[in-house]
Backbone as JSON Lines, residues from 0, in Angstrom:
{"i":0,"aa":"M","n":[75.46,14.77,-66.11],"ca":[74.55,16.27,-65.83],"c":[73.27,16.14,-66.15]}
{"i":1,"aa":"S","n":[72.34,16.73,-65.38],"ca":[71.05,16.74,-65.75],"c":[70.51,17.89,-66.79]}
{"i":2,"aa":"A","n":[69.45,17.69,-67.21],"ca":[69.3,18.73,-68.85],"c":[68.61,20.07,-67.79]}
{"i":3,"aa":"K","n":[68.23,19.76,-66.36],"ca":[68.13,21.34,-66.22],"c":[69.2,21.98,-65.48]}
{"i":4,"aa":"A","n":[70.22,21.27,-65.43],"ca":[71.67,21.8,-64.77],"c":[72.42,22.43,-66.21]}
{"i":5,"aa":"K","n":[72.15,22.0,-67.3],"ca":[72.49,22.01,-68.6],"c":[71.79,23.39,-69.05]}
{"i":6,"aa":"K","n":[70.73,23.98,-68.44],"ca":[70.11,24.69,-69.07],"c":[70.47,26.38,-68.72]}
{"i":7,"aa":"P","n":[71.06,26.85,-69.57],"ca":[71.73,28.53,-69.12],"c":[70.85,29.32,-68.62]}
{"i":8,"aa":"N","n":[71.34,30.24,-67.65],"ca":[70.41,31.25,-67.01],"c":[69.66,31.99,-67.92]}
{"i":9,"aa":"A","n":[68.36,31.89,-67.83],"ca":[67.56,32.63,-69.21],"c":[67.85,34.12,-68.75]}
{"i":10,"aa":"L","n":[68.16,34.63,-68.14],"ca":[67.96,36.1,-67.54],"c":[69.8,36.59,-67.92]}
{"i":11,"aa":"K","n":[70.47,35.63,-68.53],"ca":[71.87,36.37,-68.55],"c":[72.41,36.74,-69.94]}
{"i":12,"aa":"H","n":[71.28,36.66,-70.8],"ca":[71.6,36.98,-71.99],"c":[70.18,38.14,-72.56]}
{"i":13,"aa":"G","n":[70.77,38.96,-73.4],"ca":[69.85,39.85,-74.18],"c":[70.07,41.56,-73.06]}
{"i":14,"aa":"A","n":[69.81,42.51,-74.31],"ca":[70.27,43.84,-73.58],"c":[69.95,44.24,-72.41]}
{"i":15,"aa":"T","n":[68.4,43.52,-72.07],"ca":[67.75,44.18,-70.95],"c":[68.75,43.79,-69.73]}
{"i":16,"aa":"S","n":[69.81,42.52,-69.71],"ca":[70.28,42.41,-68.68],"c":[71.21,43.18,-68.12]}
{"i":17,"aa":"Q","n":[71.85,44.43,-69.4],"ca":[72.96,44.94,-68.99],"c":[72.32,46.22,-67.82]}
{"i":18,"aa":"E","n":[72.35,45.74,-66.7],"ca":[72.02,47.32,-65.88],"c":[72.78,47.66,-65.38]}
{"i":19,"aa":"P","n":[72.99,49.2,-65.53],"ca":[74.26,50.17,-65.39],"c":[74.32,50.07,-63.6]}
{"i":20,"aa":"M","n":[75.38,50.02,-62.84],"ca":[75.57,49.81,-61.55],"c":[76.09,51.18,-61.05]}
{"i":21,"aa":"L","n":[75.04,51.86,-60.25],"ca":[75.63,53.39,-59.42],"c":[76.15,53.06,-58.36]}
{"i":22,"aa":"W","n":[76.58,54.06,-57.52],"ca":[77.38,54.23,-56.89],"c":[76.74,53.18,-55.37]}
{"i":23,"aa":"G","n":[77.47,52.5,-54.73],"ca":[76.75,51.48,-53.52],"c":[76.19,50.17,-54.09]}
{"i":24,"aa":"E","n":[76.11,50.05,-55.68],"ca":[75.83,48.68,-56.0],"c":[77.05,48.24,-56.76]}
{"i":25,"aa":"K","n":[76.87,46.62,-56.7],"ca":[77.64,45.76,-57.27],"c":[76.92,44.82,-58.08]}
{"i":26,"aa":"Q","n":[77.73,44.45,-59.18],"ca":[77.07,43.67,-60.33],"c":[77.32,42.4,-59.62]}
{"i":27,"aa":"E","n":[77.77,41.94,-58.56],"ca":[77.6,40.76,-58.33],"c":[76.4,40.25,-57.29]}
{"i":28,"aa":"D","n":[76.13,41.94,-56.95],"ca":[74.8,41.48,-55.94],"c":[73.2,41.33,-56.97]}
{"i":29,"aa":"Y","n":[73.44,41.97,-58.27],"ca":[72.5,42.18,-59.56],"c":[72.66,40.65,-59.72]}
{"i":30,"aa":"D","n":[73.6,40.04,-59.86],"ca":[73.37,38.91,-60.65],"c":[73.17,37.67,-59.57]}
{"i":31,"aa":"A","n":[73.35,38.04,-58.43],"ca":[72.98,37.05,-57.44],"c":[71.06,36.96,-57.6]}
{"i":32,"aa":"V","n":[70.67,38.28,-57.38],"ca":[69.68,38.41,-57.45],"c":[68.57,37.78,-58.92]}
{"i":33,"aa":"R","n":[69.14,38.28,-59.78],"ca":[69.07,37.33,-61.01],"c":[68.87,36.13,-61.23]}
{"i":34,"aa":"E","n":[69.99,35.48,-60.36],"ca":[70.3,33.73,-60.47],"c":[69.1,33.2,-59.7]}
{"i":35,"aa":"G","n":[68.92,33.86,-58.39],"ca":[67.98,33.4,-57.52],"c":[66.37,33.7,-57.89]}
{"i":36,"aa":"L","n":[65.93,34.5,-58.89],"ca":[64.75,34.38,-59.79],"c":[64.9,33.5,-60.63]}
{"i":37,"aa":"D","n":[65.94,33.27,-61.33],"ca":[65.65,32.25,-62.29],"c":[66.02,30.98,-61.62]}
{"i":38,"aa":"L","n":[66.24,30.41,-60.7],"ca":[66.34,29.52,-60.06],"c":[64.75,29.21,-59.3]}
{"i":39,"aa":"E","n":[63.93,30.49,-58.51],"ca":[62.76,30.16,-58.07],"c":[61.77,30.06,-59.23]}
{"i":40,"aa":"W","n":[61.83,30.4,-60.21],"ca":[60.74,30.8,-61.29],"c":[60.68,29.92,-62.45]}
{"i":41,"aa":"T","n":[62.05,29.12,-62.61],"ca":[62.61,28.48,-63.85],"c":[61.71,28.82,-65.16]}
{"i":42,"aa":"P","n":[62.09,29.81,-65.66],"ca":[61.19,30.48,-66.77],"c":[61.64,29.53,-67.8]}
{"i":43,"aa":"N","n":[60.3,29.39,-68.59],"ca":[60.32,28.44,-69.8],"c":[59.81,29.25,-70.76]}
{"i":44,"aa":"G","n":[60.48,29.71,-71.61],"ca":[59.64,30.34,-72.84],"c":[59.78,32.05,-72.7]}
{"i":45,"aa":"P","n":[59.66,32.59,-73.88],"ca":[60.05,34.04,-73.88],"c":[59.34,34.92,-73.04]}
{"i":46,"aa":"T","n":[58.15,34.54,-72.8],"ca":[56.7,35.56,-72.05],"c":[57.58,35.3,-70.64]}
{"i":47,"aa":"E","n":[57.37,34.11,-69.83],"ca":[58.08,33.97,-68.64],"c":[59.45,34.59,-68.41]}
{"i":48,"aa":"E","n":[60.49,34.46,-69.22],"ca":[61.64,35.25,-69.44],"c":[61.61,36.86,-69.19]}
{"i":49,"aa":"N","n":[60.49,37.19,-69.83],"ca":[60.44,38.71,-69.94],"c":[59.85,38.95,-68.28]}
{"i":50,"aa":"L","n":[59.03,38.34,-68.19],"ca":[57.95,38.41,-66.95],"c":[59.39,38.56,-65.53]}
{"i":51,"aa":"V","n":[60.21,37.15,-65.78],"ca":[61.0,37.23,-64.78],"c":[62.17,38.71,-64.71]}
{"i":52,"aa":"Q","n":[62.27,38.71,-66.11],"ca":[63.27,39.88,-66.17],"c":[62.8,41.31,-65.7]}
{"i":53,"aa":"T","n":[61.1,41.48,-65.77],"ca":[60.69,42.42,-65.32],"c":[60.46,42.61,-63.75]}
{"i":54,"aa":"L","n":[60.44,41.47,-63.35],"ca":[60.26,41.26,-61.56],"c":[62.11,41.87,-61.37]}
{"i":55,"aa":"L","n":[63.07,41.27,-62.14],"ca":[64.37,41.56,-61.65],"c":[64.44,43.19,-61.73]}
{"i":56,"aa":"D","n":[64.03,43.69,-62.61],"ca":[64.23,45.37,-62.62],"c":[63.49,45.93,-61.77]}
{"i":57,"aa":"L","n":[62.11,45.29,-61.23],"ca":[61.43,45.94,-60.19],"c":[62.17,45.93,-58.82]}
{"i":58,"aa":"L","n":[62.62,44.7,-58.53],"ca":[63.35,44.15,-57.44],"c":[64.64,45.57,-57.23]}
{"i":59,"aa":"W","n":[65.14,45.16,-58.42],"ca":[66.31,45.93,-58.45],"c":[66.31,47.36,-58.03]}
{"i":60,"aa":"R","n":[65.11,48.16,-58.85],"ca":[64.83,49.29,-58.54],"c":[64.29,49.4,-56.61]}
{"i":61,"aa":"S","n":[63.78,48.8,-56.41],"ca":[63.17,48.92,-54.93],"c":[64.36,48.93,-54.46]}
{"i":62,"aa":"R","n":[65.22,48.07,-54.43],"ca":[66.39,48.0,-53.52],"c":[67.3,49.58,-53.98]}
{"i":63,"aa":"R","n":[67.34,49.78,-54.91],"ca":[67.92,51.66,-55.43],"c":[66.99,52.67,-54.55]}
{"i":64,"aa":"L","n":[65.56,52.35,-54.81],"ca":[64.99,53.5,-54.02],"c":[65.2,53.33,-52.47]}
{"i":65,"aa":"S","n":[65.61,52.21,-51.68],"ca":[65.78,51.96,-50.54],"c":[67.42,52.71,-50.0]}
{"i":66,"aa":"L","n":[68.2,52.44,-51.08],"ca":[69.38,53.0,-50.98],"c":[69.63,54.75,-51.21]}
{"i":67,"aa":"F","n":[68.6,55.1,-51.99],"ca":[68.61,56.69,-52.15],"c":[67.93,57.13,-50.98]}
{"i":68,"aa":"E","n":[66.93,56.57,-50.24],"ca":[66.41,57.18,-49.69],"c":[67.25,57.29,-48.06]}
{"i":69,"aa":"K","n":[67.91,56.04,-47.88],"ca":[68.78,56.26,-46.69],"c":[70.06,57.3,-46.79]}
{"i":70,"aa":"I","n":[70.75,57.29,-48.22],"ca":[71.56,58.55,-48.6],"c":[71.13,59.92,-48.16]}
{"i":71,"aa":"K","n":[69.65,60.13,-48.68],"ca":[69.07,61.37,-48.8],"c":[68.81,61.69,-46.96]}
{"i":72,"aa":"A","n":[68.21,60.49,-46.44],"ca":[68.05,61.0,-45.07],"c":[69.81,61.27,-44.09]}
{"i":73,"aa":"Q","n":[70.6,60.71,-44.95],"ca":[71.7,60.95,-43.85],"c":[72.38,62.39,-44.17]}
{"i":74,"aa":"Q","n":[71.99,62.58,-45.68],"ca":[72.39,64.27,-46.02],"c":[71.74,65.24,-45.11]}
{"i":75,"aa":"K","n":[70.66,64.98,-45.06],"ca":[69.86,65.86,-44.25],"c":[70.03,65.97,-42.86]}
{"i":76,"aa":"L","n":[70.37,64.75,-42.11],"ca":[70.83,64.54,-40.79],"c":[72.1,65.28,-40.6]}
{"i":77,"aa":"E","n":[73.13,65.2,-41.56],"ca":[74.16,65.76,-41.56],"c":[73.76,67.49,-41.69]}
{"i":78,"aa":"S","n":[73.17,67.81,-42.31],"ca":[72.82,69.43,-42.22],"c":[72.49,69.79,-40.94]}
{"i":79,"aa":"I","n":[71.44,69.18,-40.66],"ca":[70.8,69.63,-39.4],"c":[71.79,69.56,-38.5]}
{"i":80,"aa":"H","n":[72.81,68.74,-38.2],"ca":[74.07,68.86,-37.47],"c":[74.97,69.7,-37.82]}
{"i":81,"aa":"R","n":[75.16,70.27,-38.71],"ca":[75.78,71.38,-38.78],"c":[75.38,72.66,-38.84]}
{"i":82,"aa":"Q","n":[74.0,72.79,-38.84],"ca":[73.42,74.01,-38.43],"c":[73.4,74.21,-36.75]}
{"i":83,"aa":"N","n":[73.26,72.89,-36.22],"ca":[73.44,73.02,-34.97],"c":[74.7,73.02,-34.25]}
{"i":84,"aa":"E","n":[75.73,73.21,-34.68],"ca":[77.15,73.69,-34.69],"c":[77.01,75.02,-34.88]}
{"i":85,"aa":"I","n":[76.41,75.4,-36.04],"ca":[76.51,77.17,-36.06],"c":[75.45,77.73,-35.04]}
{"i":86,"aa":"S","n":[74.55,77.19,-34.69],"ca":[73.49,77.81,-33.42],"c":[74.86,78.03,-32.03]}
{"i":87,"aa":"V","n":[75.55,77.26,-32.09],"ca":[76.29,77.2,-30.77],"c":[77.07,78.34,-30.71]}
{"i":88,"aa":"H","n":[77.94,78.33,-32.16],"ca":[78.68,79.62,-32.22],"c":[78.03,80.91,-32.26]}
{"i":89,"aa":"V","n":[76.71,80.92,-33.1],"ca":[75.56,82.45,-32.76],"c":[75.75,82.24,-31.34]}
{"i":90,"aa":"E","n":[75.23,81.43,-30.5],"ca":[74.83,81.8,-28.8],"c":[75.97,82.2,-28.61]}
{"i":91,"aa":"K","n":[77.11,81.84,-28.64],"ca":[78.42,82.39,-28.15],"c":[78.89,83.72,-28.58]}
{"i":92,"aa":"L","n":[78.61,84.07,-29.77],"ca":[78.93,85.41,-30.28],"c":[77.71,86.34,-29.81]}
{"i":93,"aa":"G","n":[76.33,85.76,-29.42],"ca":[75.54,86.83,-28.85],"c":[75.8,87.06,-27.34]}
{"i":94,"aa":"A","n":[76.48,86.4,-27.02],"ca":[76.9,86.69,-25.19],"c":[77.95,87.72,-25.33]}
{"i":95,"aa":"L","n":[78.78,88.12,-26.51],"ca":[79.65,89.22,-26.76],"c":[78.88,90.76,-27.06]}
{"i":96,"aa":"A","n":[77.6,90.57,-27.04],"ca":[77.18,91.87,-27.57],"c":[77.08,93.26,-26.4]}
{"i":97,"aa":"P","n":[77.06,92.61,-24.96],"ca":[77.45,93.6,-23.96],"c":[79.09,94.53,-24.26]}
{"i":98,"aa":"D","n":[79.79,93.45,-24.12],"ca":[81.2,94.23,-24.47],"c":[81.06,95.06,-25.67]}
{"i":99,"aa":"F","n":[80.84,94.81,-26.91],"ca":[80.88,95.5,-27.83],"c":[79.94,97.03,-27.75]}
{"i":100,"aa":"E","n":[78.68,96.59,-26.95],"ca":[78.0,97.87,-26.79],"c":[78.4,99.07,-25.85]}
{"i":101,"aa":"A","n":[79.83,97.99,-25.01],"ca":[80.35,99.19,-24.32],"c":[81.69,99.8,-24.74]}
{"i":102,"aa":"A","n":[81.74,99.17,-25.93],"ca":[82.68,99.83,-26.92],"c":[82.43,101.02,-27.59]}
{"i":103,"aa":"T","n":[82.85,102.12,-26.96],"ca":[82.13,103.64,-27.61],"c":[82.98,104.24,-28.57]}
{"i":104,"aa":"S","n":[84.15,103.62,-28.93],"ca":[85.26,103.93,-29.84],"c":[85.69,102.87,-30.55]}
{"i":105,"aa":"K","n":[86.4,103.39,-32.07],"ca":[87.02,102.65,-32.5],"c":[88.07,101.6,-32.12]}
{"i":106,"aa":"E","n":[88.88,102.17,-31.19],"ca":[90.07,101.48,-30.63],"c":[89.4,100.54,-29.75]}
{"i":107,"aa":"L","n":[88.12,100.78,-28.99],"ca":[87.9,99.67,-27.97],"c":[87.02,98.47,-29.11]}
{"i":108,"aa":"V","n":[86.52,99.11,-29.99],"ca":[85.97,97.63,-30.81],"c":[87.13,97.01,-31.26]}
{"i":109,"aa":"E","n":[88.14,97.64,-31.85],"ca":[89.36,96.8,-32.55],"c":[89.87,95.93,-31.25]}
{"i":110,"aa":"E","n":[90.05,96.44,-30.02],"ca":[90.49,95.77,-28.76],"c":[89.86,94.63,-28.26]}
{"i":111,"aa":"K","n":[88.26,94.65,-28.99],"ca":[87.56,93.32,-28.14],"c":[87.71,92.36,-29.77]}
{"i":112,"aa":"L","n":[87.74,92.98,-30.91],"ca":[88.05,92.02,-32.26],"c":[89.34,91.27,-31.96]}
{"i":113,"aa":"A","n":[90.57,92.06,-31.24],"ca":[91.81,91.71,-31.38],"c":[91.5,90.12,-30.39]}
{"i":114,"aa":"I","n":[91.03,90.22,-29.54],"ca":[90.92,88.97,-28.57],"c":[90.11,87.5,-29.02]}
{"i":115,"aa":"L","n":[89.49,87.94,-29.9],"ca":[88.53,86.9,-30.34],"c":[89.6,85.85,-31.37]}
{"i":116,"aa":"S","n":[88.77,84.79,-31.76],"ca":[89.52,83.52,-32.41],"c":[89.35,84.13,-33.86]}
{"i":117,"aa":"P","n":[90.24,84.18,-34.82],"ca":[90.03,84.4,-36.22],"c":[88.58,84.18,-37.04]}
{"i":118,"aa":"L","n":[88.1,82.88,-36.48],"ca":[86.7,82.65,-36.9],"c":[85.87,83.53,-36.41]}
{"i":119,"aa":"Y","n":[85.46,83.85,-35.09],"ca":[84.55,85.05,-34.35],"c":[84.68,86.23,-35.4]}
{"i":120,"aa":"R","n":[86.34,86.61,-35.15],"ca":[86.52,88.3,-35.61],"c":[86.01,88.47,-37.21]}
{"i":121,"aa":"N","n":[86.5,87.36,-38.08],"ca":[86.2,87.38,-39.4],"c":[84.77,87.44,-39.49]}
{"i":122,"aa":"T","n":[84.11,86.47,-38.83],"ca":[82.41,86.52,-38.67],"c":[81.53,87.8,-38.47]}
{"i":123,"aa":"I","n":[82.27,88.61,-37.59],"ca":[81.85,89.47,-37.13],"c":[82.02,90.44,-38.18]}
{"i":124,"aa":"L","n":[83.3,90.91,-38.64],"ca":[83.61,91.93,-39.73],"c":[82.94,91.92,-40.77]}
{"i":125,"aa":"S","n":[82.62,90.54,-41.62],"ca":[81.94,90.22,-42.32],"c":[80.55,90.58,-42.56]}
{"i":126,"aa":"K","n":[80.09,90.45,-41.5],"ca":[78.42,90.65,-41.46],"c":[78.19,92.23,-41.03]}
{"i":127,"aa":"W","n":[79.05,92.9,-40.2],"ca":[79.13,94.18,-39.53],"c":[80.48,95.19,-39.88]}
{"i":128,"aa":"P","n":[81.02,95.2,-41.12],"ca":[82.0,95.91,-41.54],"c":[81.9,97.57,-40.69]}
{"i":129,"aa":"L","n":[83.17,97.72,-40.72],"ca":[83.56,99.15,-39.73],"c":[84.03,100.01,-41.1]}
{"i":130,"aa":"G","n":[82.9,100.76,-41.37],"ca":[83.19,101.4,-42.49],"c":[83.96,102.68,-42.39]}
{"i":131,"aa":"K","n":[84.73,103.57,-43.54],"ca":[85.54,104.38,-43.07],"c":[85.19,105.87,-42.64]}
{"i":132,"aa":"D","n":[83.78,106.02,-43.21],"ca":[83.35,107.3,-42.94],"c":[81.99,106.94,-41.76]}
{"i":133,"aa":"E","n":[82.17,105.93,-41.11],"ca":[81.08,105.61,-39.96],"c":[81.64,106.34,-38.45]}
{"i":134,"aa":"D","n":[80.47,106.66,-37.91],"ca":[81.07,107.26,-36.65],"c":[81.3,106.18,-35.84]}
{"i":135,"aa":"P","n":[82.79,106.77,-35.33],"ca":[83.72,105.55,-34.65],"c":[82.76,105.06,-33.49]}
{"i":136,"aa":"K","n":[82.07,106.09,-32.85],"ca":[81.25,105.77,-31.64],"c":[80.05,104.41,-31.88]}
{"i":137,"aa":"G","n":[79.84,104.65,-33.2],"ca":[78.59,103.98,-33.52],"c":[79.23,102.28,-33.93]}
{"i":138,"aa":"G","n":[80.17,102.08,-34.26],"ca":[80.53,100.67,-34.69],"c":[80.45,99.59,-33.47]}
{"i":139,"aa":"G","n":[80.68,100.03,-32.57],"ca":[80.25,98.73,-31.25],"c":[78.95,98.75,-31.05]}
{"i":140,"aa":"A","n":[78.16,99.66,-31.05],"ca":[76.74,99.5,-30.94],"c":[75.85,98.87,-32.34]}
{"i":141,"aa":"K","n":[76.39,98.96,-33.13],"ca":[76.26,98.22,-34.46],"c":[76.32,96.53,-34.45]}
{"i":142,"aa":"I","n":[77.35,96.43,-34.25],"ca":[78.05,95.23,-33.55],"c":[77.03,94.66,-32.92]}
{"i":143,"aa":"A","n":[76.96,94.92,-31.58],"ca":[76.09,94.77,-30.3],"c":[74.4,94.45,-30.99]}
{"i":144,"aa":"K","n":[74.23,95.34,-31.65],"ca":[72.59,95.0,-32.04],"c":[72.78,93.98,-32.93]}
{"i":145,"aa":"G","n":[73.58,93.64,-33.77],"ca":[73.75,92.74,-34.74],"c":[73.81,91.15,-34.42]}
{"i":146,"aa":"L","n":[74.77,91.28,-33.39],"ca":[74.99,90.07,-32.53],"c":[73.56,89.73,-31.68]}
{"i":147,"aa":"Q","n":[72.77,90.62,-31.13],"ca":[71.42,90.46,-30.24],"c":[70.31,89.74,-31.35]}
{"i":148,"aa":"D","n":[70.42,90.26,-32.37],"ca":[69.51,90.11,-33.24],"c":[69.72,88.71,-34.31]}
{"i":149,"aa":"W","n":[70.86,88.47,-34.03],"ca":[71.24,86.97,-35.04],"c":[70.7,86.01,-34.23]}
{"i":150,"aa":"K","n":[69.81,85.35,-34.76],"ca":[69.32,84.16,-34.19],"c":[69.2,82.93,-35.07]}
{"i":151,"aa":"F","n":[69.45,81.53,-34.36],"ca":[69.95,80.39,-35.2],"c":[69.07,79.16,-34.42]}
{"i":152,"aa":"E","n":[68.22,78.93,-34.89],"ca":[67.16,77.78,-34.2],"c":[68.23,76.31,-34.12]}
{"i":153,"aa":"K","n":[68.51,75.76,-33.16],"ca":[69.11,74.63,-32.86],"c":[67.89,73.38,-33.0]}
{"i":154,"aa":"R","n":[68.06,72.45,-33.5],"ca":[67.09,71.42,-33.8],"c":[67.5,70.21,-33.11]}
{"i":155,"aa":"E","n":[67.2,69.75,-31.67],"ca":[67.56,68.83,-31.13],"c":[66.32,67.84,-30.72]}
{"i":156,"aa":"G","n":[66.52,66.5,-30.54],"ca":[65.55,65.81,-29.69],"c":[64.43,65.85,-30.85]}
{"i":157,"aa":"P","n":[63.04,66.47,-30.62],"ca":[62.01,66.08,-30.93],"c":[61.8,67.27,-32.34]}
{"i":158,"aa":"K","n":[62.56,68.31,-32.07],"ca":[62.68,69.08,-33.41],"c":[63.4,68.69,-34.44]}
{"i":159,"aa":"E","n":[64.75,67.69,-34.19],"ca":[65.35,66.92,-35.37],"c":[64.35,66.02,-35.83]}
{"i":160,"aa":"F","n":[64.0,65.63,-34.94],"ca":[63.21,64.15,-35.85],"c":[61.98,65.01,-36.78]}
{"i":161,"aa":"L","n":[61.19,66.14,-36.32],"ca":[60.31,66.76,-37.11],"c":[60.93,67.44,-38.11]}
{"i":162,"aa":"A","n":[62.31,67.74,-38.04],"ca":[62.98,68.58,-39.27],"c":[63.41,67.51,-40.07]}
{"i":163,"aa":"M","n":[63.68,65.76,-39.73],"ca":[63.86,64.89,-40.48],"c":[62.77,64.26,-41.28]}
{"i":164,"aa":"S","n":[61.33,64.37,-40.6],"ca":[60.23,63.75,-41.16],"c":[59.5,64.69,-41.78]}
{"i":165,"aa":"D","n":[60.07,65.4,-42.91],"ca":[59.07,66.12,-43.84],"c":[57.86,65.42,-44.1]}
{"i":166,"aa":"H","n":[56.53,66.2,-43.8],"ca":[55.58,65.61,-44.33],"c":[55.11,65.21,-45.96]}
{"i":167,"aa":"D","n":[55.67,66.4,-46.68],"ca":[56.07,66.05,-48.15],"c":[56.62,64.78,-48.71]}
{"i":168,"aa":"D","n":[57.99,65.03,-48.21],"ca":[58.85,63.96,-48.4],"c":[58.47,62.42,-47.68]}
{"i":169,"aa":"L","n":[57.94,62.26,-46.87],"ca":[57.07,61.11,-46.35],"c":[56.12,60.53,-47.23]}
{"i":170,"aa":"H","n":[55.33,61.43,-47.68],"ca":[54.02,61.42,-48.68],"c":[54.78,60.63,-49.9]}
{"i":171,"aa":"L","n":[55.53,61.57,-50.65],"ca":[55.98,61.22,-51.52],"c":[57.01,59.77,-51.5]}
{"i":172,"aa":"A","n":[57.74,59.51,-50.66],"ca":[58.64,58.27,-50.69],"c":[57.31,57.07,-50.4]}
{"i":173,"aa":"L","n":[56.21,57.24,-49.78],"ca":[55.19,56.31,-49.53],"c":[54.67,56.06,-50.93]}
{"i":174,"aa":"V","n":[54.37,57.45,-51.74],"ca":[53.64,56.66,-52.89],"c":[54.33,56.11,-53.79]}
{"i":175,"aa":"R","n":[55.4,56.24,-54.01],"ca":[56.87,55.74,-54.51],"c":[57.1,54.3,-54.39]}
{"i":176,"aa":"R","n":[56.87,53.81,-53.01],"ca":[56.71,52.46,-52.59],"c":[55.7,51.94,-52.58]}
{"i":177,"aa":"E","n":[54.77,52.29,-52.45],"ca":[53.28,51.41,-52.77],"c":[53.27,51.28,-54.51]}
{"i":178,"aa":"R","n":[53.7,52.05,-55.16],"ca":[53.48,52.12,-57.02],"c":[54.33,50.84,-56.72]}
{"i":179,"aa":"L","n":[55.68,50.82,-56.72],"ca":[56.51,50.0,-57.04],"c":[56.1,48.36,-56.33]}
{"i":180,"aa":"D","n":[55.71,48.33,-55.06],"ca":[54.93,47.23,-54.75],"c":[54.24,46.49,-55.3]}
{"i":181,"aa":"A","n":[53.38,47.43,-56.08],"ca":[52.11,46.92,-56.46],"c":[52.61,46.59,-57.54]}
{"i":182,"aa":"K","n":[53.7,46.78,-58.43],"ca":[53.89,46.48,-60.0],"c":[54.63,45.06,-59.44]}
{"i":183,"aa":"I","n":[55.41,45.2,-58.43],"ca":[55.99,43.83,-58.57],"c":[55.16,42.66,-57.56]}
{"i":184,"aa":"E","n":[53.78,42.97,-57.23],"ca":[52.59,42.03,-56.85],"c":[52.11,41.67,-58.2]}
{"i":185,"aa":"Q","n":[51.88,42.53,-59.01],"ca":[51.26,42.57,-60.26],"c":[52.23,41.34,-61.01]}
{"i":186,"aa":"T","n":[53.17,41.52,-61.21],"ca":[54.44,40.74,-61.86],"c":[54.26,39.24,-61.61]}
{"i":187,"aa":"I","n":[54.23,39.01,-60.2],"ca":[54.14,37.71,-59.42],"c":[52.95,37.07,-59.78]}
{"i":188,"aa":"K","n":[51.77,38.02,-59.93],"ca":[50.49,37.36,-60.42],"c":[50.51,36.67,-61.73]}
{"i":189,"aa":"R","n":[50.95,37.83,-62.34],"ca":[51.22,37.27,-63.91],"c":[52.06,35.72,-64.28]}
{"i":190,"aa":"L","n":[53.21,35.89,-63.14],"ca":[53.93,34.53,-63.5],"c":[53.23,33.44,-62.99]}
{"i":191,"aa":"I","n":[52.67,33.33,-62.08],"ca":[52.04,32.51,-61.32],"c":[50.66,31.87,-62.08]}
{"i":192,"aa":"Q","n":[50.06,33.03,-62.7],"ca":[48.93,32.78,-63.69],"c":[49.18,31.9,-65.26]}
{"i":193,"aa":"L","n":[50.5,32.22,-65.57],"ca":[50.92,31.74,-66.74],"c":[51.38,30.29,-66.63]}
{"i":194,"aa":"K","n":[52.23,30.07,-65.31],"ca":[52.5,28.83,-65.24],"c":[51.42,27.59,-64.85]}
{"i":195,"aa":"A","n":[50.28,28.42,-64.24],"ca":[49.06,27.66,-63.92],"c":[48.27,27.27,-65.22]}
{"i":196,"aa":"A","n":[48.61,28.09,-66.05],"ca":[47.86,27.96,-67.59],"c":[48.33,27.0,-68.15]}
{"i":197,"aa":"K","n":[50.13,26.96,-68.12],"ca":[50.43,25.91,-69.03],"c":[50.34,24.59,-68.43]}
{"i":198,"aa":"Q","n":[50.38,24.48,-67.03],"ca":[50.18,23.3,-66.31],"c":[48.57,22.77,-66.64]}
{"i":199,"aa":"A","n":[47.68,23.27,-66.71],"ca":[46.49,23.08,-66.8],"c":[46.24,22.63,-68.19]}
{"i":200,"aa":"Q","n":[46.84,23.33,-69.57],"ca":[46.9,22.9,-70.67],"c":[47.44,21.73,-70.71]}
{"i":201,"aa":"R","n":[48.5,21.22,-69.77],"ca":[49.53,20.04,-70.26],"c":[48.63,18.88,-69.93]}
{"i":202,"aa":"Q","n":[47.79,19.34,-68.72],"ca":[46.7,17.96,-68.14],"c":[45.66,17.89,-69.11]}
{"i":203,"aa":"L","n":[45.6,18.69,-69.91],"ca":[44.17,18.49,-70.68],"c":[44.54,17.69,-72.06]}
{"i":204,"aa":"E","n":[46.01,18.07,-72.42],"ca":[46.67,17.14,-73.61],"c":[46.47,15.71,-73.32]}
{"i":205,"aa":"P","n":[46.19,14.81,-74.7],"ca":[46.1,13.24,-74.69],"c":[47.1,12.8,-74.21]}
{"i":206,"aa":"N","n":[47.18,11.78,-73.47],"ca":[48.53,10.79,-73.52],"c":[48.78,10.58,-74.45]}
{"i":207,"aa":"P","n":[50.04,10.47,-75.14],"ca":[50.51,9.8,-76.26],"c":[50.29,8.64,-76.21]}
{"i":208,"aa":"P","n":[49.99,7.65,-77.44],"ca":[49.79,6.28,-77.23],"c":[51.28,5.6,-77.11]}
{"i":209,"aa":"R","n":[50.81,4.52,-76.42],"ca":[52.13,3.53,-75.8],"c":[52.17,2.45,-77.2]}
């Protein structure tokens, strides 16, 4: 077995290697990135080991940021879809306004409510309850006006895209990504410079006498 093969993975030891795994992350994936960096850079000495560990932390943070952005975007998209579903029901309820406008007594209002689905009936009664001391002839008109005035925007196509592409969120995401990429690039440059300096120093050292 070669000396290189016998050398333990420099990044497997120390408290800094104990990265907590969040949802969607796997320890084996983290270990694979760590072993790949150790193989690529073959850190020699504590300074190089610390730089490679820093690079590992930054790359894992970049991966975590990508996962965070995907989950956040998915949650936002699901929220928009739920609101679009609500807008469909609001539109259907709005079409009932003329029926309630024509209901000029409490009995007629109750008849209209009775033929509706429990969802629609409970929604109407929760938003425009029929009071005991209320004018029986005004209940239907109150519900009708409420249904007419109730608006809920549906966001599909370009509107959905614009709702997903919030300018402030995009700007913040770009700033985070740029800062992280800059730190990764800086750490790689420091590693290259350190290895180059060591190599130059070895070349200047006199050869041992034979």
